[in-house]
VOPAGU-2260 file (C-alpha; in pm, 1 decimal, decimal comma):
REM VOPAGU-2260
SITE   aa  ch    i         X         Y         Z
SITE  MET   A    0     883,4    1323,2    -228,8
SITE  ASP   A    1    1041,3    1005,0     -71,6
SITE  LYS   A    2     928,0     678,0      67,2
SITE  LYS   A    3     915,2     778,5     436,0
SITE  THR   A    4     634,8    1090,9     333,3
SITE  TYR   A    5     457,4     830,4      77,6
SITE  LEU   A    6     415,0     607,0     427,7
SITE  GLN   A    7     300,2     882,2     617,4
SITE  LYS   A    8      58,8    1021,3     281,9
SITE  ALA   A    9     -72,5     651,8     338,5
SITE  LYS   A   10    -191,6     610,6     670,1
SITE  ILE   A   11    -269,0     933,4     707,6
SITE  GLN   A   12    -510,4     851,1     367,5
SITE  TYR   A   13    -596,3     564,2     557,5
SITE  GLU   A   14    -737,7     748,0     877,9
SITE  ALA   A   15    -987,2    1006,9     641,6
SITE  ALA   A   16   -1115,2     711,1     469,6
SITE  LEU   A   17   -1232,1     526,3     809,0
SITE  CYS   A   18   -1383,7     852,5     916,5
SITE  LEU   A   19   -1541,5     923,4     596,4
SITE  PHE   A   20   -1668,6     508,3     616,4
SITE  LYS   A   21   -1764,0     573,8     992,2
SITE  ASN   A   22   -1996,9     893,0     921,9
SITE  GLY   A   23   -2146,2     719,9     580,4
SITE  TYR   A   24   -1977,3     883,6     268,5
SITE  ILE   A   25   -1881,6     524,0      91,0
SITE  ASN   A   26   -1754,6     652,9    -209,0
SITE  ASP   A   27   -1542,9     913,2     -93,9
SITE  ALA   A   28   -1389,0     601,1     178,3
SITE  ILE   A   29   -1345,3     454,8    -115,4
SITE  SER   A   30   -1143,9     704,3    -319,9
SITE  ARG   A   31   -1011,7     769,9      11,6
SITE  HIS   A   32    -867,5     349,0      15,3
SITE  TYR   A   33    -769,9     377,9    -365,3
SITE  TYR   A   34    -543,5     670,8    -284,7
SITE  SER   A   35    -411,8     490,0      63,2
SITE  PHE   A   36    -301,3     203,9    -188,7
SITE  ARG   A   37    -151,3     383,8    -419,3
SITE  SER   A   38     148,5     559,1    -188,1
SITE  LEU   A   39     141,2     237,1     -17,0
SITE  CYS   A   40     240,0      46,9    -339,0
SITE  ILE   A   41     533,3     376,0    -432,4
SITE  HIS   A   42     633,9     330,9    -107,0
SITE  ILE   A   43     702,4      27,2    -118,6
SITE  VAL   A   44     822,1     -20,7    -519,4
SITE  GLY   A   45     843,4     323,4    -639,6
SITE  LYS   A   46     700,6     573,7    -866,7
SITE  PRO   A   47     595,6     413,4   -1236,1
SITE  GLU   A   48     713,2     527,8   -1508,9
SITE  LYS   A   49     561,1     855,3   -1656,9
SITE  GLY   A   50     259,1     785,9   -1846,8
SITE  LYS   A   51     230,5     446,2   -1689,6
C-alpha cells in the first residue's frame, strides 16, 4: 500500500471507531482506534521492519 492509502484507511477506521463508540461498543471502538492510529503511524513514518 502507498502512503495515501494508509491515510485513507486511518480515516475510515477512525470513523468506524466513532460509530461503534456512539452505539455502545466500547471494546470494538478501542480496537478500531488502535488500527486507525497504527495506519496513521505507517503513513507518517513508513512500515516497520519485518518481525517488529
